[in-house]
SEGUZA-470728 format. One record per residue: x, y, z of N, C-alpha, C, O in turn; residue in one letter. Coordinates in pm, whole numbers, plus 50000, padded with zeros to 5 digits. Example, Ala and Ser with C-alpha at 12.3 -4.5 7.8 and 13.67 -1.06 7.14 Angstrom:
residues 2
513194943150780512304955050780513204967050780514244966850846A;512854977550708513674989450714512905000350787513415011450804S;
end
This chain:
residues 373
231020878451249231530879751388232900873851401233230864051334X;233670879351483235000875351515235010861751581233970857451630X;236180854151585236170841551657235820843851804235220834951865X;236160855151865235710856852003234480866351988234410874351895X;233550865152079232510874652087232890887452155233370887252268X;232710898452089233140911352147232080916552238231100922552195X;232280914152366231230917252468231530930752531232600932952587X;230490940252521230690953552587230000953052723228910947352731X;230520958152823229880958452953229740973252982230720980453001X;228480977552984228290991853013227830993353160226830987653204X;228681001653236228421002953378228711017053420229211025453345X;228341019453560228381031953608227131038853609226171033953668X;227051050253546225661057553538225591069253627226361070953721X;224531078353591224111088753673223141086153758222021090653734X;223371078553867222361074753963222891071754096224101069854110X;222061071354199222661067654333223091054554336223721050954435X;222861046454244223251031854230224431029854151224651019154096X;225321041154142226571040754068227561029554124228121021154053X;227691030754256228571020854306228161005954294229000996954285X;226831003954296226310990654287226650985454150227030973854134X;226510994654044226820991253912228280986753892228560977353817X;229230994053964230630990653963230880975954015231580967753956X;230220973854130230320960354197229900949454098230610939654074X;228620952054038228200941453944229040940353822229300929153776X;229520952053762230430948953645231630943353679232160935853597X;232220945753794233540938953834233320923753843234170916053799X;232090919253905231850904953924231610897553793231960885853781X;231050904153699230830898853555232330898253494232770887653450X;233020908953493234320908553436235190898653477235970893553396X;235150894753619235920885253675235510870753625236310861453618X;234350869953595233730855753566233720852053418233640840153388X;233820861753320233730858053182234990849453143236090850653195X;234690841153050235730832252989236410841052877235800844052774X;237670844852901238460853052800238870845452679239480850852587X;238510831352678238710823552562237630825252463237790823652342X;236540828452521235260830752438234910845552413234180848552318X;235430854652496234990867852491236090876152482237130873352541X;235950887952403236900899352415235990910052485234970914152430X;236410914552608235640922452691236040936852671237230939952673X;235060946052650235440959752642234510966252750233280965952738X;235170972452860234370980152949234000992952902234830999852843X;232760997352923232321010152872231701017552994230611013953038X;232341026953043231961032453169231271046153143231771054853071X;230111047153207229251059853211229501066453335229041061853439X;230311078453331230721085853445229411092953513228301094053459X;229771097153633228671103953710228191117353637227091122453659X;229081122253555228781134353481228151132053342227861141153265X;227951118853319227241114553193228061110953082227581105852980X;229341113453098230231111552979230501095952972230581088453070X;230621092552841230901076852816232411076452773232901083952689X;233121066252845234411064252803234681050152800234131042552880X;235541045752707235831031452677237101027952740238061035452724X;237191016752814238351010952874239091001852774238580999052665X;240350997052813241080987452732240530974252751240030971652861X;240540965452658240220951352687240900945352798242090947852818X;240230937252875240890930252995241920921752958241700912752877X;243100923553013244310913352976244810906153099245420895553089X;244550911853217245230905653321244290905153456243070905253445X;244880904653569244160903753696243400915553724243900926553700X;242180914653776241390925353797241610930753928242050923254016X;241340943953956241530950354089240310946254179239360939654138X;240460951054308239440951354396238280960954353238410969254262X;237130959154425236090968754408236540982254424236290990854340X;237240984854538237720997854576238561002754473238421014354434X;239490994554421240470999554311239721003454190240041013354125X;238730995954159237910998554046237101012354052236911019853957X;236671014054175235911026854204236901038554186236581048854128X;238101036254239239041048354232239501049854084239681061054038X;239661039654018240101039753883239111047053786239511053653690X;237881045553816236841050653736236211063853783235291069453724X;236831068653901236231080853948236581092953847237741094153807X;235581101653808235731112153722236871122353773236911126053890X;237691126053685238781134153715238341147853671237281149553611X;239221158653704238951172253647238841171353494239601164453427X;237791179153441237561178653307236751167553266236491165953147X;236311159553357235231149153317235721137153265234931129053215X;237141134353269237621123053203237931112853326238091116653441X;237981100453288238411090153383239941087453361240581093153273X;240451078453445241831074053413241881058753433241061052953505X;242821052653371242901038953379244141033753325244951041453273X;244381019953333245581013553275245121002953189243960998953199X;245990997553096245460988453012245080973953070244370965953008X;245590971753185245170959653250243990959853333243630949753394X;243340971353338242210973453424240970978453338241080985853241X;239800973553388238560977353314238100991953342236940995053368X;239141000553334238821015353365238751023353251239071018753141X;238351035253265238021044853155239411049753092240411052353159X;239341050652957240451055352898240281071652890239331077652940X;241291077352825241251092552826240341097152700240111109052677X;239861086952625239131092852508237561090952530237181080152574X;236731100052503235371098452508234801089852403235381089152294X;233741083352425233051073652330231771079052298230951079652390X;231401083552169230151087352134229271075652160229621064352128X;228121078352221227231067352259226851057252145226921045052164X;226501062052041226001053651923227241048251849227041041351749X;228421050551886229541044251831229871031951891230761024751844X;229171028751998229371015752065229401004351962230310996151956X;228271004551880228150992951784229380989651710229490978051672X;230370998451684231550995451604232510989051692233510984251638X;232360988051823233390982151912232940969451957233810961451991X;231650965851964231210952552023230170946251932229610951951839X;229960933151974228930925151893227630924951995226520925151943X;227740924552116226580923852207227030930752336228190930552375X;226000937052401226150944452523225600938252641224530932152633X;226250939252755225720936252886225590948352960226600952453016X;224470955152971224320967953042224010964053175223110956153202X;224830970153271224570968053411224560981053488224960981353604X;224120991353426223811004253485222461002953566221351003053512X;222691001753695221421000153783220711014653793221281025353775X;219391012853825218591024553868218211033253742218361029153627X;217701045753772217391055453667218401057453572219571056753608X;218081060253442218981061953330219891049553309221041050153266X;219251038553344220041025853323219011014153286218721010453172X;218571009553401217720996453389216151001553355215250993253344X;215941013953342214591019153318214171021353160213181027753122X;215041015453086214771015352941215481025252856215461025452733X;216121033852937216881045852860218191040752791218471044852679X;218891032952848220181027452771219641016652679220191014952570X;218601009252715218010999952617217471007052487217531001352378X;216961018952500216521025552381217661029652294217581029652172X;218741033052362219891037452282220451025852202220871027252087X;220451013952272220941002052205220160996752092220660990651998X;218820999652108217840997052007218241006351887218301001751773X;218481018651911218731028551797220081024051725220191025751604X;221071018451799222341013351754222181000351684223130995651622X;220990993951691220760980451643221770970551695222390963051620X;221910970651825222790962651899222060951851978221060955452040X;222440939551984221970929552077222350933052226223480937452249X;221530931452317221900934352458221160924952546220110919552512X;221800922952671221260913652763220170920952841220260932852873X;219060912552871218060917452952216880922152879216850920852756X;215850927752947214690932952896214750944652806215670952852811X;213710945252721213750956552614213160969552690212920970452811X;212990978952596212590992752648211330991652730211380995652846X;210230986952684208890987352748209060979352882208700984452989X;209600966952877209570958753009210540964953110210310963953231X;211640971353061212640977753153211880989153222211930990353345X;211170997653144210551009453201209391005653307209241011253415X;208580995053256207540990953355208040983353470207410983953575X;209180975653462209650968353570210350979053662210370976653783X;210890989453620211500999653700210451008453780210671011653897X;209421011853718208461020153771207411012153857206501005653806X;207621013353992206811003754077205301008254063204400999754067X;205061020254049203551023654040202991017453913201911011553923X;203611018053791203261012753670203240998253685202250991753650X;204370992153740204450976853751203240971553828202600961853786X;202910978253947201780974154024200430975053944199500967453971X;200360983853852199180986153774199050974453678197940969453659X;200070970153621200110959953521199850946553603199090937953559X;200480945153719200190932153794198760931153831198190920253828X;198130942153868196790942153904195840937553791194900929753806X;196220943553674195480938553554195610924253521194700918153465X;196710918753554197050904653537196360895953642196280883753631X;195860903053747195280896053869196260888453961195920878654027X;197530893853962198600889354054198220894354201197910906154218X;198250885854300197990890954426199030901054484200230898154489X;198580912354526199490921954586199080927254726197930924954763X;199880933754801199580941154924198820954054869198960957554752X;198030960654956197360972254921198440983454910199410983754986X;198230992354814199151003854797198491016254741197371015954689X;199201026854754198641039754709199781046154631200931044254671X;199541053554520200481060754439200261075654480199121080254495X;201271082054496201361097054536202291104554451203461100954436X;201751115954392202691124654321203321134354417202731138054518X;204591138654383205361147154467204711160754471204691167054577X;204141165854354203371179054354202251178154450201941188154514X;201631166954464200391166754557200931166554699200351172954786X;202031159254726202501158354864202921172954907202651177455019X;203611180154809204021193754849202801203154868202921212354949X;201771201854807200591210954824199711207154923199071215754983X;199571194454950198561189955062199071177155136198501166255130X;200161179555205200741168355276199901162055383199951149955404X;199071170855455198161163955560197131156055492196761145655545X;196601160155372195571151855309196181138555253195531128155255X;197401139155204198081126855166198201116955280197871105155269X;198731122655398198881113655508197661108255561197621096755605X;196531116955560195321110955609194681100255516193951091855567X;194901100155386194501090555288195321078255321194721067555330X;196561078755340197371067055366196901061355508196731049355523X;196731069655602196231062655731194981055355720194801044355772X;194041062355643192731055855627192681042055548191981032455582X;193521042455436193451030855340194441020855372194171009155347X;195641024255430196721014355452196981013655596197271002455639X;196941023855684197261021955832198721020955850199471021855752X;199181019055975200551018256026200871004356068199990997456121X;202070999656047203231006155972203021003655824202280994555784X;203701012155742203631011855596205121014055541206041017855613X;205251011455415206531014255356206351024755240205431024355158X;207241033055246207211045155141208541043055052209671041655099X;208221043054915209211040854822209131051454706208061056354671X;210361054654649210301061554529209851051954412210261040354408X;209021057054319208581046754220209731042154125209791030554084X;210561050854096211691046654006213051047054080213791056954071X;213361036654151214511035854211214721021654253213771015754303X;215961014954236216221001954280217061001554403217341011654469X;217490988554433218390986154544217840990654685218620992554778X;216600992354696216100997554809216491011254851216421014354970X;216901019554760217311033354778216051041954808215061041054735X;216081049654910214971058654944213811052655000212731058555003X;213971040455047212711032655110212821034555263213871032655324X;211681038255321211471039655447210331032155516209301030155451X;210431028055638209161021255708208681033255809209461039055884X;207471035555800206831046055890205821039555980205021031255935X;205831043456111204981038556206204051048556263203131044756336X;204231060656236203181070956276203311082756179204141082456088X;202541092456197202361103556094203741111856076204081116555967X;204481113156196205681119956182206731112356102207471118356024X;206791098956122207661091656043207181090255885207981088755793X;205861090855872205281089855740205701102055662206211101155550X;205481113455723205781125755641207361127455613207791132855511X;208131122555709209601122055690209911112555562210601116255468X;209331100355571209601090255476209091094655336209621089755236X;208161102855325207511108555200208461118555147208661119655026X;209051126155238210091136755185211331130055144211961134655049X;211771119155210212951112655167212781106155025213681107054941X;211631099755001211421093554880211231103754775211671101454663X;210581115154803210461125354706211781132254661211751140554570X;212831129254721214081133454683214621126454562215491131154488X;214021114654547214541106354441213541105854316213981102954205X;212371108354333211431106554219210111115254251209761118054365X;209451118954139208251126854149207051117054185206031121554239X;207181104254156206071094854178206511084754291207521077854282X;205691084654392205981076954501204931066054526203791067654485X;205301055054592204361043554617204481040254774205571038954830X;203291039254834203221036854969202321022554978201231020554925X;203021014055054202411000455062202150996755202202911000255292X;201050989555223200600984255350201600973955393202160966755310X;201850973055528202700963255591202010950455593200810949855618X;202750939255566202170926655596203280919055661204410919855614X;203020911355772203990903655841204220890855767203390881655768X;205320890455704205510878755599206960874955586207760882255645X;207390865855527208730861055493208970866455352208060866755269X;210210870855326210600875255193211180864455113212160858355158X;210660861354996211060849954916211370856354770210700865554723X;212380850854710212690855354575213010842954491213390832454542X;212810845154347213010835054254213540841954133213210853454104X;214400834454060215030839653946214440833353823214240821153821X;214140841353718213610836953580214600840153478215200850953474X;214790829553386215820831053285215070826853152214330816953151X;215290834553045214830830652923214230841552843214150852952888X;213780838152719213070848152635211540843852642210750849452718X;211240834752569209870828352576209800815352633208780811852693X;210890807052618210930794252697211570798152828212730802352823X;210990797352941211400802053067211930790553159211470779153157X;212860794353231213460785253336213410793053465213840804553470X;212860786653571212930794053700213830786253797213950774053790X;214440793953887215440789453974214770783354099213540783554107X;215560777854201214990774154318214470787954385214770798854336X;213680786854498213260798054565214220798954681214590789254748X;214630812754700215390816754810214690825654906213690832054872X;215210826255028214660835655132215680845555172216870842755181X;215140858455197215900868255258215540868655410214380870355446X;216500867055495216160868155639217050881055688218210879755727X;216420892555683217070905355716217370906555868216560903255954X;218570911355892218890914156032218260927256071218060929956189X;217940935255973217270948256014215820947055993215340936055964X;215090957556005213630956855989213140954055856212030948955839X;213970957255752213690953855617215020952955535216070957455581X;214930947355417216130944255336216410958255262215830961455158X;217350966055326217690978455268218970977755194219510966855179X;219520989055145220660990355058221850984055132222580976255072X;222050987255257223240983055330223150967155337224150960355319X;221990961955362221940948255382222090941455244222640930455237X;221630947455138221790940355009223210939854963223590929954901X;224040949954989225210952054918226460952655009227590952754961X;226220953255142227330952255242227120941755339227790941655443X;226220932655312226010921455408225230925355518224050921655521X;225720932655613224920938255726224140928055808223090930655866X;224790915555809224090904255890223040897455826222550887655882X;222590901355710221440895355640221850880255593222960877655546X;220920871555611221120857655578220220853655458219000855355462X;220830848355354220160844655230220140828555252221170821755258X;218860823355261218650809455264218320803255129217260806255073X;219200794755074219000789654944219260774354942220350769554969X;218190767054908216830770054888216050773055012216410768155119X;214960781255003214180785455115213390772355166212980763455091X;213270772755296212510761655368211020764955357210440770455452X;210420761855249208970764055231208300752755175208930744955104X;207040750855200206410740055138206280738054991206290748054919X;206160727254944206210724954789205150733654716205380739354610X;203910734354786202870742554716203220756954708202820763754614X;203940761954804204400776854801205380778154683205230787254601X;206380768954672207310769354570206590768754418206970775754324X;205640760154410204920760354284204200773554259204250778954148X;203530778754362202770790054342203720801754292203460808954196X;204860802654371205790813054330206380812254191206600822154122X;206630799154152207050797354004206110802153902206450808053799X;204790798953941203710802353847203530816953842203450822653734X;203450823853961203310838553954204410846153900204240856653838X;205650840553926206870847053857206820846153712207160855853644X;206430836053663206490835153509205290842853449205370847253335X;204210844353523203040852953483203560867753483203360875253388X;204210871353593204650885853594205700889253489205700899953428X;206590879953473207590880553366206940883153234207290892853166X;206030874953197205360877553065204400888353064204060892752955X;203890893453176202950903353187203630916953134203030925153064X;204890918153173205720930553141206480928953010207060938552958X;206460915352951207150912552830208760912852867209560918752793X;209140906452978210560906853004211150896252921210490887552863X;212620897752918213400888852835214770887952900215180896952973X;215460877352875216730875452929216790870353084217020858653114X;216560880653175216550875953309215700886153397215490897653358X;215230881353512214690889353607214610881753739214560869453743X;214590888853836214400884053972213000888554023212670900354009X;212230880254076210830883054118210640881254266210750869954314X;210380891054335210340890654487208800889754536207870895454480X;208700881954644207450878554694207460880354859208480879454927X;206320882754904205960880855050205160868455059204290865854977X;205490860055170204690849255203204150850955349204980850755439X;202940852455377202270853455504202060838555537201090832555490X;202930832955615202940817955644201780814955744201380803455759X;201250825355812200160821355907198840820255828197980811855856X;198740828855732197530828655644197620820755517196620818655448X;198920816155484199370807855369198990815555254198370810355161X;199400829955253199030838155138200300843655079201150849155149X;200420842154939201560847554875201210861154808200130862254749X;202050871054814201850883554756203090885654664204200882254708X;202980890854541204000894754465204430909154517203590917554552X;205760911354519206260924054565206690932354442206120942854416X;207710927454365208110933854240209010924754153209460914054193X;209230929754034210020921953948211300933253918211160945353903X;212420926453916213620933953891214300929853763214920919153766X;214280937053648214710930753528216200933053510216720928953407X;216890938953596218370938253588218920937053727219460946653783X;218770925253783219200923053927220850923853934221580922053837X;221240926554054222770928154071223430914254052222780903854066X;224780914354018225640903754011226740905254108227860901254076X;226530910354220227700911454321227770899554401226900890954391X;228820898154489228950886054572227840883354660227650872154708X;227060893854683225940892654778224650891354704223580891354765X;224720890054568223460890854488222630878154494223210867354485X;221280878754507220550867354518220390859854373220470847554370X;220190866554268219910860754134221000850254105220660838454105X;222290853454080223250842554047223300831754150223470820254109X;223180833954282223200824454380222030814854359222210802954387X;220880818754314219740811454311219960801854194219640790054206X;220480806354087220800797353959221940788453981221980777853918X;222910791854069223960783854106223420771554184223880760254166X;222430774354273221910763354347220900754854252220530743654285X;220510760654139219690754354042220460743953958219910734553899X;221830746753958222660738953863223270746953749223910740953662X;223110760153744223670768353647224780778053718224440788253778X;225920774553708226950783053775227070796353700226510798653593X;227860804853768227900819753728228390821853592227810829953520X;229450814953548230040816053414229060810853304228940816453195X;228420800253339227550794953244226250803453229225630804453123X;225890809653348224750819453345225010831153246224160834853165X;226230836553259226600847653177226430842653026225710848752947X;227100831852992226960824952852225560824952805225270828952692X;224680820452891223240818952852222550832652826221750834552735X;222940841652912222400855352891222830861552759222020867452688X;224150860152727224680866052592223920857752485223450864152391X;223740844652489223080837952379221620842352372221070843652263X;221050844352473219710848852485219430862852419218430865152351X;220380871352446220480883952379220620884052243219970892352179X;221450875552180221740873852034220450868351972220000872951867X;219830857852044218650851151985217500860951979216720860651884X;217370869752079216200879552083216470889751973215510894551913X;217720893451942217970904251854217740898151705217230904751615X;218190884751690217870878651568216310877451530215800879951421X;215730873151642214320872551618213610886851581212680887051501X;214040897351637213630910251611213960914551457213240922851401X;214950909251398215320912851260214290906951163214280910051045X;213400897951218212290892851123211290901851111210480899851020X;211140912251186210070922351184210240930551059211340934451020X;209050933050995208970941850875209130956950925208450960951019X;209990964850864210190977550913209880988050801209851000050830X;209670984050688209250993650582208010988350512207830976350494X;207160997550473206030994050403206210987250265205380979150223X;207300990750197207700984850072207800969350089207500961849997X;208250964950213208560951550232207190942450231207220930150234X;206110949350227204800942450238204350937850099203480929250084X;205040944449990204520941649857205020927749818204720922849709X;
end
């Protein structure tokens, strides 16, 4: 390995969370220590084309400038300058990434990114990468499957129902009746495979429920409907492979009815209280449930685990695990660890080291029958 670690940052992607990924990538690029790392931006355009930017040499642009610099042009190519982490004119074959970098930090959010797809490509390229592996990424992304695993682990959850888009299209009234009977109103409707609160709606009656189901069905064929619980929204960060560190607990106090995309990435009056003002026994319970959830899906590197706390009944429910949380200025995960005593730059260093350690451990696996002799 060269004196500097060659760090590839894969960002963009073919999903509705493309802009979120740009913001996350920009935050990481601004924070990396260029004395330690040679950073190579690798941009996945909206058309699916992969292009490599020049190594960062100078001041980075604003988020808006980055978005403009990486916008696909006619012919599917990006444009950029040597001083910007933007796309070059030359396409990059996906599996050729390994010749350019030593380790990858993939920050392609949503489908075709944090759901195990890019992780699978990096496995084929035999490259170390930050974050969860193929299985954990896929399970963590699919809310329906994630809830199934959590139920098997005995983690407390609110009541939910899984709905297939095909069933919704063939018998919408039957679907609505089942939800009304088993969950009641209000309830939340979500695409199973989508992050950043994209496609999520709160329904208070059948008309809103059917509309919410149609909205969610635009994003995925698998939908999840959850019962409403009047509770506070608490979040915790987990860092590590097998030896885990948990952050302080934070609270999301949403100005709107729930913590949606606008609140997460544009502020929208949402308050993040770090650390959260909760009793010590709630903190301990969340730490314990978060590590159980992390291990249940075999996560690695990092995850943010979200909870509901019904303070009247003193009941904690796990909501979900996010295996590739955002690193934007509004993102909870780095803020939680900063309050824990691990600042942003150090957090990136630790994640890169965890990626290298996990890859080295994987090299111990026997891959050929002849090696058993």
